[in-house]
PLY file of the C-alpha trace (Angstrom):
ply
format ascii 1.0
element vertex 271
property float x
property float y
property float z
element edge 270
property int vertex1
property int vertex2
end_header
204.19 -4.51 93.34
206.50 -7.31 91.95
204.94 -6.83 88.35
204.65 -10.92 88.59
201.52 -12.78 88.89
201.92 -15.34 91.55
199.41 -18.07 92.07
198.79 -20.57 94.98
201.50 -23.42 94.60
199.09 -25.84 96.56
195.57 -26.72 95.99
193.08 -26.05 99.01
189.49 -26.72 99.61
187.41 -23.56 98.81
190.44 -21.86 97.05
189.55 -18.23 95.76
191.51 -18.07 92.64
188.34 -17.36 90.79
187.52 -14.36 93.06
190.86 -12.55 93.07
189.92 -9.87 90.78
186.94 -8.93 92.72
188.71 -8.93 96.17
191.44 -6.87 94.67
188.97 -4.32 93.24
187.30 -4.25 96.74
191.02 -3.78 98.26
191.58 -0.70 95.64
188.27 0.89 97.11
188.89 0.61 100.33
192.27 2.43 100.29
193.79 0.18 102.91
197.54 -0.54 102.80
197.38 -3.50 104.68
195.83 -6.85 103.62
194.85 -9.64 106.62
193.50 -12.91 105.73
192.58 -14.85 109.04
191.73 -17.84 107.11
194.49 -18.21 104.61
194.49 -21.73 103.00
195.83 -21.48 99.29
196.14 -17.67 99.94
195.13 -16.85 96.01
194.07 -13.45 97.15
196.99 -12.03 99.09
199.40 -13.55 96.70
197.23 -11.43 93.98
196.90 -8.24 95.83
200.70 -7.78 96.99
199.67 -5.10 99.81
202.29 -3.00 101.61
202.01 -5.27 104.65
200.10 -8.74 104.71
199.17 -10.72 107.90
197.97 -14.05 107.00
196.80 -16.66 109.43
195.21 -20.15 109.69
194.38 -22.30 112.72
196.24 -25.26 110.81
199.86 -24.97 112.14
201.40 -27.60 109.68
200.19 -25.35 106.71
201.53 -22.05 108.18
204.79 -23.43 109.18
205.09 -24.60 105.59
204.59 -21.04 104.44
207.19 -19.68 107.04
209.65 -22.02 105.30
208.74 -20.95 102.05
209.32 -17.50 103.30
212.93 -18.61 104.29
213.71 -19.94 101.07
212.48 -23.60 101.18
213.95 -26.13 98.48
212.55 -29.37 97.65
214.70 -32.29 96.93
212.95 -33.82 94.04
215.11 -37.05 94.05
214.16 -37.79 97.61
210.31 -36.63 97.93
209.09 -35.83 94.37
206.53 -37.05 92.10
208.08 -40.41 91.49
208.46 -40.89 95.24
206.39 -43.21 97.17
203.38 -41.37 98.54
202.54 -43.67 101.23
206.31 -43.73 102.62
206.14 -39.99 102.64
202.56 -39.80 104.10
204.00 -42.40 106.86
207.04 -39.97 107.42
205.00 -37.07 107.89
202.68 -38.73 110.49
205.66 -39.89 112.31
206.93 -36.46 112.51
203.58 -35.27 113.84
203.83 -38.08 116.62
207.45 -36.92 117.33
206.53 -33.37 117.73
208.74 -32.27 114.80
206.01 -30.60 112.85
208.16 -27.31 112.94
211.16 -28.98 110.89
212.05 -28.13 107.54
211.64 -31.76 106.54
208.05 -31.84 107.64
207.17 -28.72 105.42
208.83 -30.47 102.44
206.79 -33.36 102.90
203.51 -31.67 103.82
203.82 -29.50 100.58
204.86 -32.61 98.26
201.76 -34.53 99.82
199.63 -31.73 99.28
200.48 -31.66 95.48
200.17 -35.56 95.21
197.15 -36.49 97.42
194.03 -37.29 96.18
192.29 -34.34 94.63
194.93 -32.17 96.42
193.00 -32.63 99.67
194.19 -31.88 103.20
192.42 -33.95 105.94
193.21 -35.59 109.14
191.48 -38.35 111.17
190.62 -37.81 114.75
193.97 -38.79 115.99
195.35 -36.02 114.04
197.07 -37.98 111.45
196.96 -36.94 107.66
194.85 -39.71 106.09
194.11 -38.60 102.48
194.91 -41.25 99.85
197.05 -40.85 96.85
195.83 -39.04 93.82
195.68 -40.43 90.30
197.53 -37.09 88.69
201.03 -36.15 88.52
200.96 -32.44 89.55
203.86 -30.04 89.09
206.16 -29.89 92.35
208.55 -27.12 92.57
211.93 -27.68 93.48
212.36 -24.35 94.64
209.75 -21.43 95.83
212.17 -18.65 95.78
209.84 -16.38 93.93
207.43 -16.74 96.81
210.05 -15.88 99.19
210.53 -12.41 97.92
206.61 -11.74 97.74
206.39 -12.99 101.28
209.03 -10.91 102.44
206.73 -8.25 104.10
204.25 -10.99 105.47
203.53 -11.67 108.90
202.69 -15.45 109.17
200.41 -16.67 112.11
198.60 -19.95 113.17
196.18 -18.68 116.13
192.51 -17.93 116.47
191.09 -15.29 114.40
190.23 -13.17 117.62
193.68 -13.17 118.57
195.09 -11.10 115.53
196.14 -7.47 115.99
194.35 -5.56 113.19
196.30 -2.59 111.91
194.16 0.74 111.78
194.63 0.72 107.84
193.66 -2.93 107.23
191.56 -4.68 104.98
189.94 -7.97 105.94
189.30 -10.72 104.02
187.47 -13.45 105.73
187.08 -16.82 103.98
186.41 -19.11 106.87
185.57 -22.76 106.50
181.72 -22.77 105.24
178.67 -23.53 107.17
177.31 -27.25 106.63
180.54 -28.27 104.41
183.87 -30.06 104.65
185.93 -28.44 107.42
188.25 -31.45 108.31
191.40 -29.77 106.93
192.24 -29.33 110.91
191.46 -31.60 113.85
189.23 -28.98 115.41
186.98 -28.40 112.66
184.85 -25.15 112.60
181.35 -25.26 114.67
178.24 -23.10 114.55
179.42 -21.18 117.51
182.63 -20.41 115.57
180.38 -18.96 112.68
178.61 -16.71 115.14
181.92 -15.69 116.96
183.66 -15.20 113.22
180.71 -13.05 111.81
180.32 -10.88 114.85
184.07 -10.31 115.12
184.35 -9.30 111.38
181.09 -7.03 111.54
182.46 -5.22 114.66
186.18 -4.15 113.66
185.19 -1.01 111.75
187.71 -2.13 109.10
186.75 -2.62 105.34
185.71 -6.26 105.35
184.70 -8.85 102.65
183.35 -12.30 103.96
182.51 -15.50 102.12
180.57 -18.47 102.96
177.79 -20.82 102.26
174.32 -18.98 102.00
172.63 -21.06 104.61
169.92 -19.23 106.49
171.81 -19.41 109.18
174.74 -17.45 107.83
172.48 -14.84 106.03
170.88 -14.34 109.32
174.14 -13.42 111.10
175.19 -11.29 108.16
171.94 -9.12 108.32
172.44 -8.83 112.08
175.72 -7.64 111.69
175.14 -5.10 108.87
176.67 -6.77 105.97
175.44 -6.15 102.58
175.71 -9.19 100.19
175.10 -11.11 97.19
174.40 -14.98 96.70
176.19 -16.20 93.46
176.86 -19.96 92.12
180.33 -21.46 91.84
181.40 -24.55 90.28
183.56 -26.53 93.26
186.12 -29.25 92.43
187.62 -30.46 95.73
185.79 -33.15 97.24
186.19 -36.76 98.10
182.71 -37.64 97.15
182.28 -36.78 93.19
178.37 -36.12 94.02
179.39 -33.18 96.15
181.41 -31.25 93.42
179.36 -29.11 90.89
177.95 -25.76 90.92
176.99 -24.47 94.61
175.66 -21.15 95.95
178.01 -18.83 97.58
177.45 -15.62 99.61
179.73 -12.57 99.07
179.65 -10.05 101.73
180.85 -6.59 102.47
181.08 -3.91 105.10
182.66 -0.76 105.35
183.84 -0.46 101.65
182.16 0.33 98.30
181.18 -2.70 96.30
183.29 -2.69 92.82
181.01 -2.95 89.47
182.37 -6.31 89.00
180.36 -7.79 91.78
177.22 -6.84 89.91
178.44 -9.11 87.17
178.72 -12.24 89.27
175.94 -14.40 89.17
0 1
1 2
2 3
3 4
4 5
5 6
6 7
7 8
8 9
9 10
10 11
11 12
12 13
13 14
14 15
15 16
16 17
17 18
18 19
19 20
20 21
21 22
22 23
23 24
24 25
25 26
26 27
27 28
28 29
29 30
30 31
31 32
32 33
33 34
34 35
35 36
36 37
37 38
38 39
39 40
40 41
41 42
42 43
43 44
44 45
45 46
46 47
47 48
48 49
49 50
50 51
51 52
52 53
53 54
54 55
55 56
56 57
57 58
58 59
59 60
60 61
61 62
62 63
63 64
64 65
65 66
66 67
67 68
68 69
69 70
70 71
71 72
72 73
73 74
74 75
75 76
76 77
77 78
78 79
79 80
80 81
81 82
82 83
83 84
84 85
85 86
86 87
87 88
88 89
89 90
90 91
91 92
92 93
93 94
94 95
95 96
96 97
97 98
98 99
99 100
100 101
101 102
102 103
103 104
104 105
105 106
106 107
107 108
108 109
109 110
110 111
111 112
112 113
113 114
114 115
115 116
116 117
117 118
118 119
119 120
120 121
121 122
122 123
123 124
124 125
125 126
126 127
127 128
128 129
129 130
130 131
131 132
132 133
133 134
134 135
135 136
136 137
137 138
138 139
139 140
140 141
141 142
142 143
143 144
144 145
145 146
146 147
147 148
148 149
149 150
150 151
151 152
152 153
153 154
154 155
155 156
156 157
157 158
158 159
159 160
160 161
161 162
162 163
163 164
164 165
165 166
166 167
167 168
168 169
169 170
170 171
171 172
172 173
173 174
174 175
175 176
176 177
177 178
178 179
179 180
180 181
181 182
182 183
183 184
184 185
185 186
186 187
187 188
188 189
189 190
190 191
191 192
192 193
193 194
194 195
195 196
196 197
197 198
198 199
199 200
200 201
201 202
202 203
203 204
204 205
205 206
206 207
207 208
208 209
209 210
210 211
211 212
212 213
213 214
214 215
215 216
216 217
217 218
218 219
219 220
220 221
221 222
222 223
223 224
224 225
225 226
226 227
227 228
228 229
229 230
230 231
231 232
232 233
233 234
234 235
235 236
236 237
237 238
238 239
239 240
240 241
241 242
242 243
243 244
244 245
245 246
246 247
247 248
248 249
249 250
250 251
251 252
252 253
253 254
254 255
255 256
256 257
257 258
258 259
259 260
260 261
261 262
262 263
263 264
264 265
265 266
266 267
267 268
268 269
269 270
């Protein structure tokens, strides 16, 4: 443990900053030494837990390439790309790099980070052609010039971008599955996340034999899958702030499910 609390340096739809204390207690109860997050996003829980070994994955390769560069010591030239820069010029350059197959470059990761910090409501979204298409936001959020503190905490991380079923799971792992939610926004990667993907995901998570916590939208479809796979669960309400349509923000129900691990007392206090 570093003794320093690290929070996500980007905003991400469905982020779990509000749930980190609960996930941390689940992790402690599991007595695991590895933390695996197949749908990483902003990474609030992984940053908070600081396991001996951390495996993070997301199907969005742009996101995970950015994290790889942060792990290597990414430094942002604020004079060139920073808060006072031209958002649409940055976005145009980002999409040009996508066209040219340069998404593994450090320049792309810098642009991706800056754009996520300055896009409307911090959203990541692509059109059908695979280009980033979120408009500029109104606020002027903090853009860090260096992320070297994150380099230190990520030194023991394995960073992947693959289908969740391809992840090699250590025997001593704790699995936190925060997939795209059923019947909600899932366009932060071109392929989206289908009903069949939800079936695959919950069946997979329920069959690993590992201590597992899973979150999703508590639709009848999802709750039925959880019951079929032997999960215990609790439905709560949570305020959602990331949505292009303001009418879709506000309090929404969520389900927290667990298997092969004792639920902490904090889960009882959630409502």
